[in-house]
SELUMKOL-190574 format. One record per atom (N, C-alpha, C, O): residue in one letter; x, y, z. Coordinates in steps of 0.02 Angstrom, whole numbers, padded with zeros to 5 digits, always signed. Example, Ala and Ser with C-alpha at 12.3 -4.5 7.8 and 13.67 -1.06 7.14 Angstrom:
% SELUMKOL-190574
a+00660-00284+00390;a+00615-00225+00390;a+00660-00165+00390;a+00712-00166+00423;s+00642-00112+00354;s+00684-00053+00357;s+00645+00002+00394;s+00670+00057+00402;
//
This chain:
% SELUMKOL-190574
x-02979-00990-00814;x-02940-01008-00764;x-02935-01078-00741;x-02986-01112-00742;x-02877-01104-00720;x-02869-01173-00696;x-02891-01186-00628;x-02883-01143-00584;x-02915-01235-00617;x-02923-01263-00542;x-02859-01262-00501;x-02857-01257-00440;x-02812-01268-00538;x-02745-01264-00505;x-02711-01195-00492;x-02656-01187-00466;x-02752-01145-00513;x-02721-01081-00514;x-02707-01055-00442;x-02749-01055-00398;x-02641-01031-00435;x-02614-01009-00368;x-02581-01064-00332;x-02551-01051-00280;x-02584-01130-00354;x-02548-01183-00313;x-02472-01176-00321;x-02435-01188-00273;x-02450-01160-00374;x-02374-01153-00381;x-02345-01112-00327;x-02299-01131-00290;x-02382-01042-00324;x-02356-01001-00271;x-02352-01031-00200;x-02306-01022-00160;x-02406-01067-00192;x-02415-01104-00119;x-02354-01134-00109;x-02316-01120-00063;x-02343-01182-00158;x-02290-01231-00148;x-02220-01201-00137;x-02180-01224-00096;x-02208-01148-00176;x-02150-01109-00178;x-02143-01075-00102;x-02092-01070-00068;x-02195-01057-00089;x-02192-01020-00006;x-02174-01066+00044;x-02135-01050+00089;x-02201-01127+00038;x-02193-01175+00095;x-02127-01205+00086;x-02097-01227+00136;x-02097-01210+00021;x-02031-01247+00011;x-01975-01204+00031;x-01928-01221+00066;x-01986-01133-00001;x-01928-01091-00002;x-01937-01017+00033;x-01898-00970+00023;x-01993-01015+00072;x-02003-00958+00115;x-02016-00895+00062;x-02058-00900+00017;x-01980-00843+00070;x-01996-00789+00034;x-01936-00767-00010;x-01922-00708-00023;x-01901-00826-00032;x-01847-00810-00068;x-01876-00813-00138;x-01936-00822-00146;x-01826-00803-00197;x-01847-00806-00266;x-01850-00873-00296;x-01858-00878-00357;x-01844-00930-00254;x-01831-00992-00285;x-01907-01017-00305;x-01958-01005-00273;x-01901-01051-00361;x-01965-01083-00393;x-01948-01153-00390;x-01891-01172-00402;x-02004-01199-00371;x-01990-01276-00355;x-01981-01312-00433;x-01963-01370-00440;x-01995-01272-00482;x-01990-01307-00553;x-01920-01304-00572;x-01900-01340-00618;x-01875-01258-00536;x-01808-01249-00565;x-01759-01310-00530;x-01768-01334-00474;x-01713-01324-00570;x-01667-01373-00547;x-01632-01341-00492;x-01623-01377-00443;x-01607-01273-00488;x-01559-01249-00441;x-01597-01250-00376;x-01567-01261-00323;x-01669-01239-00377;x-01705-01241-00321;x-01704-01306-00288;x-01696-01309-00227;x-01711-01362-00326;x-01707-01428-00305;x-01652-01443-00272;x-01654-01478-00222;x-01584-01415-00300;x-01517-01432-00275;x-01519-01388-00199;x-01489-01413-00151;x-01547-01337-00192;x-01545-01303-00132;x-01589-01336-00080;x-01571-01337-00021;x-01640-01360-00099;x-01689-01396-00049;x-01658-01465-00035;x-01671-01489+00020;x-01623-01498-00074;x-01586-01567-00058;x-01537-01553+00002;x-01519-01602+00034;x-01518-01499+00017;x-01468-01486+00078;x-01508-01493+00127;x-01475-01502+00179;x-01576-01492+00139;x-01615-01490+00202;x-01631-01566+00212;x-01650-01602+00166;x-01623-01586+00271;x-01638-01653+00293;x-01719-01661+00284;x-01746-01709+00257;x-01745-01615+00307;x-01824-01620+00312;x-01845-01568+00252;x-01841-01508+00262;x-01868-01593+00191;x-01873-01545+00134;x-01940-01510+00146;x-01946-01455+00118;x-01984-01528+00179;x-02054-01499+00191;x-02082-01509+00256;x-02131-01545+00263;x-02054-01480+00307;x-02078-01491+00380;x-02148-01481+00393;x-02178-01514+00435;x-02180-01431+00353;x-02255-01417+00366;x-02287-01440+00311;x-02327-01405+00280;x-02274-01500+00292;x-02311-01542+00233;x-02387-01543+00248;x-02421-01529+00199;x-02420-01556+00304;x-02488-01553+00324;x-02521-01493+00300;x-02573-01494+00267;x-02487-01437+00319;x-02513-01366+00313;x-02510-01348+00237;x-02553-01312+00211;x-02459-01374+00205;x-02460-01365+00125;x-02509-01401+00098;x-02543-01373+00055;x-02525-01468+00115;x-02574-01506+00076;x-02638-01477+00093;x-02681-01477+00048;x-02653-01448+00156;x-02715-01422+00170;x-02724-01358+00133;x-02779-01350+00106;x-02681-01311+00127;x-02683-01250+00087;x-02698-01259+00013;x-02735-01225-00021;x-02659-01317-00009;x-02665-01322-00080;x-02740-01346-00092;x-02775-01322-00136;x-02759-01392-00053;x-02837-01413-00067;x-02889-01358-00060;x-02938-01354-00098;x-02874-01306+00001;x-02918-01257+00008;x-02918-01206-00049;x-02968-01176-00066;x-02859-01200-00076;x-02846-01156-00137;x-02890-01180-00200;x-02920-01138-00233;x-02894-01248-00215;x-02926-01274-00259;x-03005-01266-00247;x-03043-01252-00293;x-03024-01275-00187;x-03097-01265-00166;x-03115-01198-00174;x-03169-01186-00201;x-03075-01147-00155;x-03087-01071-00167;x-03098-01053-00235;x-03147-01022-00255;x-03050-01075-00272;x-03055-01063-00345;x-03112-01082-00370;x-03143-01040-00403;x-03140-01146-00364;x-03188-01173-00387;x-03262-01135-00370;x-03306-01117-00409;x-03261-01131-00309;x-03322-01089-00280;x-03322-01019-00304;x-03377-00993-00309;x-03269-00984-00318;x-03273-00923-00341;x-03290-00912-00424;x-03304-00859-00451;x-03286-00966-00449;x-03301-00965-00526;x-03372-00966-00539;x-03410-01006-00512;x-03395-00914-00587;x-03467-00922-00601;x-03473-00965-00661;x-03529-00987-00674;x-03424-00980-00698;x-03429-01030-00750;x-03446-01095-00736;x-03473-01130-00778;x-03429-01119-00666;x-03444-01185-00648;x-03522-01198-00651;x-03545-01253-00662;x-03557-01147-00640;x-03634-01146-00630;x-03665-01161-00702;x-03722-01183-00708;x-03620-01146-00756;x-03650-01152-00825;x-03647-01216-00858;x-03688-01233-00901;x-03597-01255-00837;x-03581-01310-00861;x-03563-01372-00823;x-03546-01359-00765;x-03561-01433-00838;x-03540-01484-00805;x-03475-01503-00827;x-03462-01492-00886;x-03425-01533-00786;x-03362-01557-00809;x-03367-01613-00858;x-03421-01642-00866;x-03314-01631-00889;x-03314-01678-00946;x-03330-01747-00905;x-03308-01761-00849;x-03377-01793-00947;x-03397-01853-00921;x-03334-01902-00931;x-03336-01961-00912;x-03283-01877-00960;x-03226-01917-00972;x-03179-01918-00911;x-03137-01963-00903;x-03189-01865-00867;x-03142-01856-00805;x-03139-01927-00767;x-03192-01956-00756;x-03090-01949-00752;x-03073-02012-00711;x-03090-02072-00746;x-03106-02121-00712;x-03090-02079-00820;x-03112-02134-00856;x-03055-02179-00850;x-03002-02157-00827;x-03060-02241-00867;x-03016-02295-00868;x-03015-02330-00936;x-03046-02383-00944;x-02977-02301-00986;x-02974-02327-01056;x-02907-02319-01070;x-02868-02291-01032;x-02887-02352-01138;x-02823-02346-01171;x-02838-02301-01229;x-02880-02312-01272;x-02798-02246-01226;x-02787-02189-01279;x-02733-02201-01315;x-02678-02192-01291;x-02741-02225-01383;x-02679-02257-01411;x-02654-02210-01467;x-02598-02219-01489;x-02690-02162-01490;x-02675-02116-01558;x-02620-02069-01533;x-02628-02041-01479;x-02570-02058-01564;x-02522-02014-01558;x-02493-01987-01626;x-02484-02024-01674;x-02480-01924-01628;x-02448-01899-01683;x-02384-01924-01703;x-02341-01928-01659;x-02368-01943-01766;x-02309-01970-01778;x-02246-01916-01769;x-02188-01934-01757;x-02264-01852-01774;x-02213-01803-01765;x-02197-01793-01690;x-02149-01758-01672;x-02237-01822-01647;x-02226-01802-01570;x-02165-01830-01550;x-02153-01890-01556;x-02123-01788-01524;x-02053-01810-01498;x-02049-01814-01429;x-01993-01822-01403;x-02103-01808-01391;x-02099-01811-01320;x-02091-01889-01306;x-02128-01931-01332;x-02044-01904-01264;x-02027-01975-01247;x-02079-01986-01188;x-02093-02045-01178;x-02102-01950-01157;x-02155-01964-01103;x-02214-01991-01140;x-02242-02043-01121;x-02234-01955-01192;x-02297-01968-01232;x-02290-02033-01273;x-02339-02069-01281;x-02229-02047-01300;x-02212-02104-01329;x-02224-02166-01298;x-02255-02215-01320;x-02191-02158-01237;x-02197-02223-01198;x-02269-02234-01166;x-02296-02290-01163;x-02294-02182-01144;x-02371-02186-01118;x-02405-02223-01172;x-02431-02278-01159;x-02409-02197-01234;x-02452-02223-01285;x-02435-02286-01308;x-02479-02324-01329;x-02363-02307-01308;x-02351-02375-01316;x-02379-02420-01269;x-02407-02471-01290;x-02377-02405-01196;x-02404-02445-01151;x-02482-02450-01162;x-02509-02504-01151;x-02510-02408-01178;x-02578-02411-01199;x-02602-02450-01257;x-02655-02482-01257;x-02557-02443-01312;x-02568-02483-01372;x-02555-02568-01353;x-02587-02615-01377;x-02500-02573-01303;x-02488-02640-01295;x-02546-02669-01255;x-02564-02726-01269;x-02579-02634-01206;x-02640-02659-01169;x-02696-02668-01222;x-02733-02717-01218;x-02701-02630-01262;x-02757-02632-01306;x-02750-02692-01355;x-02801-02721-01372;x-02689-02713-01378;x-02670-02767-01415;x-02663-02829-01373;x-02646-02880-01403;x-02673-02832-01310;x-02673-02889-01265;x-02598-02913-01251;x-02587-02971-01235;x-02546-02866-01257;x-02481-02880-01232;x-02472-02868-01150;x-02430-02893-01112;x-02522-02826-01136;x-02531-02814-01064;x-02601-02830-01049;x-02639-02832-01097;x-02625-02844-00985;x-02693-02849-00976;x-02729-02783-00982;x-02708-02735-00950;x-02779-02779-01017;x-02804-02716-01038;x-02855-02694-00990;x-02879-02638-00995;x-02878-02742-00933;x-02918-02721-00888;x-02876-02687-00828;x-02904-02659-00781;x-02817-02690-00835;x-02769-02666-00780;x-02739-02603-00795;x-02718-02567-00749;x-02734-02586-00860;x-02693-02521-00887;x-02735-02473-00917;x-02785-02493-00947;x-02721-02409-00912;x-02762-02358-00935;x-02703-02290-00944;x-02648-02288-00915;x-02727-02243-00983;x-02676-02189-00990;x-02724-02116-01009;x-02785-02113-01021;x-02682-02071-01008;x-02722-02003-01014;x-02791-01997-00982;x-02845-01987-01010;x-02778-02004-00917;x-02844-02005-00874;x-02857-01928-00857;x-02819-01899-00817;x-02909-01896-00885;x-02915-01826-00879;x-02949-01824-00800;x-02993-01863-00781;x-02921-01776-00763;x-02942-01761-00695;x-02979-01697-00679;x-03007-01691-00624;x-02981-01651-00723;x-03013-01588-00712;x-03043-01548-00772;x-03058-01489-00768;x-03051-01588-00829;x-03062-01560-00897;x-03138-01537-00884;x-03181-01573-00860;x-03147-01471-00903;x-03208-01434-00905;x-03234-01408-00843;x-03286-01375-00843;x-03196-01422-00781;x-03220-01413-00722;x-03228-01332-00715;x-03278-01311-00687;x-03189-01293-00734;x-03192-01220-00728;x-03219-01192-00792;x-03215-01131-00795;x-03247-01222-00845;x-03271-01197-00901;x-03263-01252-00957;x-03227-01301-00947;x-03296-01243-01012;x-03287-01292-01064;x-03217-01313-01089;x-03204-01372-01102;x-03172-01260-01095;x-03111-01265-01118;x-03050-01274-01062;x-02993-01286-01083;x-03061-01270-01004;x-03020-01282-00955;x-02986-01344-00940;x-03014-01398-00952;x-02922-01342-00912;x-02889-01394-00884;x-02889-01470-00935;x-02882-01526-00911;x-02897-01458-00995;x-02910-01516-01033;x-02844-01562-01032;x-02851-01623-01042;x-02777-01535-01020;x-02717-01573-01023;x-02700-01590-00953;x-02643-01614-00944;x-02739-01582-00902;x-02723-01610-00837;x-02754-01677-00828;x-02813-01690-00817;x-02699-01722-00834;x-02714-01790-00840;x-02664-01838-00800;x-02604-01823-00793;x-02690-01895-00775;x-02635-01943-00758;x-02611-01983-00820;x-02649-02007-00862;x-02549-01987-00821;x-02518-02008-00872;x-02530-02080-00890;x-02534-02096-00949;x-02534-02131-00836;x-02535-02196-00830;x-02577-02221-00766;x-02562-02207-00708;x-02625-02257-00783;x-02657-02290-00720;x-02654-02358-00723;x-02654-02388-00777;x-02651-02389-00662;x-02639-02472-00657;x-02683-02490-00609;x-02683-02460-00555;x-02732-02547-00625;x-02776-02568-00581;x-02744-02632-00544;x-02735-02685-00574;x-02729-02621-00480;x-02698-02680-00443;x-02751-02722-00424;x-02736-02782-00422;x-02810-02708-00408;x-02859-02742-00381;x-02927-02706-00387;x-02930-02647-00404;x-02986-02745-00372;x-03046-02707-00379;x-03055-02638-00356;x-03096-02603-00386;x-03021-02612-00304;x-03025-02548-00272;x-02954-02523-00261;x-02945-02479-00219;x-02905-02546-00292;x-02840-02527-00276;x-02810-02504-00349;x-02811-02539-00399;x-02787-02448-00345;x-02757-02413-00409;x-02683-02379-00397;x-02667-02353-00343;x-02646-02382-00445;x-02583-02342-00450;x-02594-02288-00501;x-02614-02306-00556;x-02582-02222-00488;x-02583-02172-00533;x-02509-02144-00536;x-02475-02121-00490;x-02494-02152-00603;x-02417-02125-00623;x-02412-02064-00656;x-02453-02048-00699;x-02362-02027-00639;x-02335-01972-00669;x-02269-01988-00703;x-02217-01996-00671;x-02275-01992-00767;x-02221-02029-00803;x-02166-01971-00825;x-02183-01919-00853;x-02102-01986-00807;x-02049-01939-00820;x-01997-01981-00864;x-01985-02038-00843;x-01965-01960-00921;x-01911-01995-00945;x-01848-01969-00939;x-01798-02003-00943;x-01850-01901-00926;x-01793-01870-00908;x-01802-01801-00876;x-01858-01775-00882;x-01751-01765-00842;x-01762-01711-00800;x-01783-01656-00838;x-01811-01609-00809;x-01772-01653-00912;x-01795-01600-00944;x-01865-01582-00954;x-01883-01529-00980;x-01909-01637-00928;x-01982-01628-00927;x-01999-01611-00861;x-02058-01602-00848;x-01953-01605-00816;x-01971-01592-00741;x-01927-01638-00697;x-01923-01698-00713;x-01895-01614-00645;x-01856-01647-00606;x-01906-01691-00552;x-01967-01691-00556;x-01871-01725-00505;x-01905-01766-00456;x-01953-01729-00412;x-02009-01753-00403;x-01937-01674-00386;x-01973-01624-00348;x-02043-01608-00376;x-02097-01613-00348;x-02029-01588-00440;x-02086-01563-00488;x-02133-01625-00500;x-02194-01621-00495;x-02102-01683-00515;x-02145-01742-00524;x-02188-01763-00459;x-02244-01789-00463;x-02160-01751-00407;x-02190-01776-00330;x-02247-01722-00322;x-02300-01736-00294;x-02234-01657-00348;x-02281-01607-00322;x-02340-01616-00387;x-02395-01590-00376;x-02333-01643-00437;x-02381-01657-00488;x-02425-01710-00465;x-02486-01703-00473;x-02397-01773-00432;x-02430-01819-00409;x-02479-01794-00352;x-02539-01808-00353;x-02450-01756-00306;x-02490-01729-00254;x-02545-01692-00277;x-02599-01703-00249;x-02543-01645-00327;x-02595-01610-00352;x-02654-01658-00380;x-02713-01647-00370;x-02630-01708-00414;x-02679-01756-00436;x-02715-01784-00391;x-02775-01793-00401;x-02684-01805-00331;x-02715-01839-00270;x-02761-01792-00250;x-02817-01813-00237;x-02748-01727-00242;x-02795-01679-00209;x-02854-01669-00254;x-02909-01658-00229;x-02844-01672-00328;x-02901-01659-00371;x-02945-01731-00365;x-03006-01730-00371;x-02909-01791-00352;x-02950-01845-00336;x-02992-01833-00272;x-03053-01846-00271;x-02965-01811-00227;x-03005-01802-00160;x-03060-01745-00171;x-03114-01750-00142;x-03048-01703-00203;x-03090-01644-00229;x-03157-01682-00263;x-03213-01678-00239;x-03142-01717-00318;x-03182-01751-00354;x-03231-01801-00315;x-03290-01805-00329;x-03204-01835-00269;x-03239-01878-00226;x-03288-01840-00176;x-03343-01863-00161;x-03265-01786-00153;x-03301-01742-00101;x-03360-01721-00146;x-03418-01732-00127;x-03345-01689-00208;x-03403-01656-00234;x-03435-01687-00297;x-03463-01655-00342;x-03429-01750-00293;x-03449-01804-00340;x-03516-01782-00357;x-03524-01763-00415;x-03564-01781-00319;x-03640-01770-00337;x-03642-01711-00368;x-03674-01707-00420;x-03608-01656-00343;x-03625-01579-00385;x-03583-01587-00455;x-03597-01551-00503;x-03540-01628-00460;x-03500-01634-00526;x-03531-01681-00572;x-03511-01682-00631;x-03583-01725-00551;x-03618-01772-00601;x-03580-01831-00601;x-03593-01871-00646;x-03528-01850-00553;x-03489-01908-00558;x-03528-01972-00516;x-03565-01966-00467;x-03511-02028-00546;x-03532-02084-00522;x-03476-02125-00472;x-03422-02149-00490;x-03503-02126-00413;x-03448-02164-00366;x-03468-02227-00351;x-03527-02242-00340;x-03415-02273-00350;x-03434-02345-00338;x-03406-02390-00392;x-03367-02370-00435;x-03431-02460-00387;x-03405-02509-00434;x-03328-02507-00432;x-03295-02480-00388;x-03303-02539-00487;x-03235-02545-00491;x-03199-02489-00531;x-03143-02498-00554;x-03230-02436-00536;x-03195-02376-00577;x-03153-02338-00538;x-03150-02351-00478;x-03115-02286-00565;x-03064-02260-00516;x-03097-02213-00460;x-03066-02197-00410;x-03159-02194-00472;x-03198-02152-00413;x-03230-02203-00367;x-03271-02183-00325;x-03214-02267-00373;x-03236-02313-00323;x-03177-02345-00282;x-03182-02395-00247;x-03118-02306-00294;x-03056-02337-00263;x-03054-02330-00185;x-03085-02287-00154;x-03017-02374-00161;x-03012-02378-00088;x-02948-02357-00061;x-02937-02323-00011;x-02902-02389-00109;x-02827-02375-00103;x-02794-02338-00163;x-02809-02360-00218;x-02757-02291-00159;x-02722-02261-00221;x-02654-02240-00197;x-02641-02205-00148;x-02608-02268-00245;x-02542-02244-00239;x-02523-02189-00297;x-02528-02199-00358;x-02503-02137-00271;x-02490-02080-00316;x-02408-02083-00330;x-02366-02065-00289;x-02397-02108-00392;x-02325-02127-00401;x-02289-02086-00458;x-02309-02086-00516;x-02232-02051-00437;x-02179-02027-00496;x-02142-02087-00524;x-02111-02124-00485;x-02145-02098-00585;x-02120-02162-00621;x-02065-02137-00673;x-02081-02096-00715;x-02007-02160-00670;x-01949-02131-00712;x-01900-02182-00727;x-01909-02237-00700;x-01850-02176-00765;x-01789-02216-00770;x-01757-02203-00712;x-01766-02153-00678;x-01707-02260-00697;x-01668-02255-00632;x-01628-02193-00627;x-01629-02158-00576;x-01591-02177-00683;x-01545-02112-00683;x-01581-02052-00663;x-01553-02006-00633;x-01640-02052-00678;x-01694-01989-00663;x-01680-01968-00583;x-01669-01910-00566;x-01681-02013-00546;x-01680-02006-00469;x-01609-01996-00445;x-01602-01980-00386;x-01557-02003-00483;x-01488-02001-00458;x-01474-01925-00439;x-01425-01913-00404;x-01516-01873-00461;x-01509-01814-00433;x-01530-01786-00362;x-01514-01732-00337;x-01568-01833-00335;x-01593-01824-00266;x-01571-01878-00217;x-01567-01936-00236;x-01556-01859-00153;x-01531-01906-00106;x-01596-01960-00090;x-01650-01935-00074;x-01589-02022-00094;x-01644-02059-00075;x-01674-02046-00005;x-01735-02040+00000;x-01637-02041+00044;x-01672-02021+00111;x-01710-01955+00104;x-01763-01946+00135;x-01688-01916+00070;x-01723-01841+00056;x-01790-01861+00033;x-01842-01846+00063;x-01786-01898-00023;x-01851-01914-00064;x-01892-01951-00027;x-01952-01937-00030;x-01871-02003+00016;x-01909-02035+00059;x-01946-02006+00106;x-02004-02023+00116;x-01911-01953+00143;x-01946-01906+00191;x-01993-01860+00159;x-02044-01844+00189;x-01980-01836+00102;x-02030-01793+00063;x-02098-01828+00051;x-02151-01802+00069;x-02095-01892+00019;x-02147-01936+00006;x-02189-01947+00072;x-02251-01944+00074;x-02150-01960+00123;x-02185-01987+00186;x-02220-01925+00214;x-02278-01930+00233;x-02189-01873+00218;x-02219-01809+00259;x-02288-01785+00212;x-02341-01765+00235;x-02272-01793+00142;x-02333-01777+00102;x-02390-01819+00113;x-02448-01800+00120;x-02367-01885+00114;x-02423-01947+00129;x-02455-01923+00190;x-02517-01924+00193;x-02415-01899+00245;x-02458-01890+00312;x-02503-01826+00300;x-02555-01815+00331;x-02476-01784+00252;x-02524-01726+00251;x-02591-01742+00213;x-02644-01715+00230;x-02586-01786+00163;x-02637-01821+00124;x-02686-01854+00179;x-02746-01840+00180;x-02656-01897+00222;x-02696-01931+00275;x-02739-01883+00314;x-02800-01891+00321;x-02707-01834+00338;x-02746-01774+00375;x-02799-01742+00342;x-02847-01717+00373;x-02793-01740+00267;x-02832-01705+00233;x-02897-01748+00218;x-02955-01726+00221;x-02880-01813+00203;x-02931-01860+00196;x-02969-01873+00259;x-03028-01889+00253;x-02941-01868+00321;x-02975-01873+00382;x-03026-01813+00388;x-03083-01822+00409;x-03002-01754+00368;x-03035-01697+00373;x-03101-01685+00322;x-03148-01648+00335;x-03094-01723+00261;x-03142-01725+00213;x-03187-01787+00217;x-03241-01790+00187;x-03163-01836+00257;x-03199-01890+00272;x-03238-01932+00208;x-03296-01950+00212;x-03198-01945+00152;x-03229-01989+00099;x-03224-02058+00135;x-03180-02069+00176;x-03272-02102+00118;x-03279-02162+00142;x-03224-02208+00117;x-03212-02204+00057;x-03186-02255+00155;x-03142-02308+00134;x-03088-02278+00085;x-03083-02304+00029;x-03052-02232+00100;x-03002-02201+00053;x-02936-02188+00085;x-02930-02154+00136;x-02885-02217+00051;x-02814-02201+00085;x-02779-02190+00026;x-02791-02225-00023;x-02727-02135+00024;x-02678-02122-00029;x-02613-02119+00001;x-02602-02099+00058;x-02561-02141-00047;x-02487-02141-00034;x-02456-02105-00082;x-02478-02107-00139;x-02407-02070-00067;x-02358-02041-00131;x-02299-02086-00120;x-02275-02105-00067;x-02280-02099-00185;x-02214-02143-00189;x-02178-02125-00252;x-02204-02086-00293;x-02113-02155-00261;x-02075-02150-00324;x-02058-02221-00344;x-02041-02262-00302;x-02063-02238-00413;x-02037-02297-00433;x-01994-02290-00500;x-02006-02246-00542;x-01945-02336-00506;x-01899-02325-00565;x-01906-02393-00612;x-01929-02447-00591;x-01886-02384-00666;x-01882-02440-00712;x-01817-02473-00705;x-01773-02436-00682;x-01800-02531-00718;x-01734-02568-00705;x-01681-02538-00744;x-01689-02519-00802;x-01623-02534-00712;x-01565-02489-00735;x-01550-02509-00808;x-01513-02470-00837;x-01569-02560-00843;x-01550-02580-00901;x-01595-02542-00955;x-01576-02533-01013;x-01658-02521-00928;x-01710-02499-00975;x-01684-02436-01012;x-01654-02395-00977;x-01691-02422-01079;x-01681-02365-01112;x-01730-02363-01171;x-01747-02413-01201;x-01750-02304-01184;x-01796-02287-01234;x-01769-02252-01296;x-01736-02200-01288;x-01781-02276-01358;x-01833-02327-01372;x-01813-02399-01369;x-01754-02417-01374;x-01863-02441-01361;x-01850-02519-01355;x-01898-02545-01398;x-01933-02514-01438;x-01898-02614-01384;x-01953-02657-01410;x-02011-02665-01362;x-02004-02645-01304;x-02067-02690-01382;x-02130-02706-01346;x-02112-02750-01291;x-02132-02741-01233;x-02071-02803-01310;x-02056-02852-01254;x-02015-02822-01204;x-02027-02836-01145;x-01966-02783-01219;x-01924-02751-01171;x-01960-02699-01129;x-01945-02693-01070;x-02005-02661-01158;x-02050-02616-01127;x-02096-02650-01071;x-02101-02624-01016;x-02126-02704-01088;x-02164-02752-01052;x-02122-02765-00986;x-02144-02749-00930;x-02060-02794-00997;x-02015-02815-00946;x-02000-02767-00905;x-02003-02779-00844;x-01980-02701-00929;x-01970-02639-00887;x-02020-02619-00846;x-02008-02601-00788;x-02086-02619-00874;x-02143-02594-00840;x-02157-02646-00786;x-02167-02625-00729;x-02158-02708-00797;x-02169-02755-00738;x-02111-02767-00689;x-02121-02799-00637;x-02055-02744-00704;x-01995-02754-00662;x-01982-02686-00631;x-01926-02676-00608;x-02028-02637-00627;x-02008-02578-00592;x-01998-02581-00523;x-02027-02629-00496;x-01969-02547-00488;x-01947-02546-00412;x-01972-02486-00385;x-01988-02439-00420;x-01977-02486-00313;x-01989-02425-00277;x-01908-02396-00264;x-01858-02427-00248;x-01917-02333-00274;x-01854-02293-00259;x-01836-02290-00186;x-01778-02291-00166;x-01891-02285-00146;x-01877-02267-00072;x-01892-02325-00024;x-01912-02316+00034;x-01879-02391-00055;x-01902-02439-00015;x-01849-02455+00043;x-01862-02498+00085;
//
């Protein structure tokens, strides 16, 4: 069982009441975009998602038998990729990691494939639950990116919900750090004081959603996270949900030099 089991149904209920819509569907996104306030009960949604994760973890007997992976929340470059892998997200993410490893980007600032819940519910669980790209802005300030290269891998609403769940998993990890065997402090991810949870994609990716709508969604969910952080009281922690886009000229595939320019030239969608 995944630590995220049940969270899809909670999101659907808050966004679409008792209809048959599912937030992963593009048709559901188009329906939701007709509402000026996409998630008026964002604080309640965030709280129920977090409580669902807590209850799932506490109900699992397997958690008593093993410790989660020591690689969870690592900050490293993972550069290996299968040459037959056709995922654009994976290709871009791995190229960024390789450029950091080779010195074309500051290796101390960039990481990828950051596991967030591997082994939490059992040895083989949630191994693919990862932050795509992490950026260290300062000693205790990080951006955690969910990378999307096209809507076929999930539209904007889906991406925002993914970053929200990563944020809640981070909050869970901080709250239960001692039980999970994690070390908090220093300049590592679990010592963060400020985190931005960012959906990152090419500019065209966000054309399907109205900017004011996306701004409201991110703002409401951020307020919900603030309330949950206050309730859980981890020391010196704030989290913000945001969306960023690559420059309009960016297209994949491209050269390393162009990817560096695109990565450093990314802009907030909801500024």
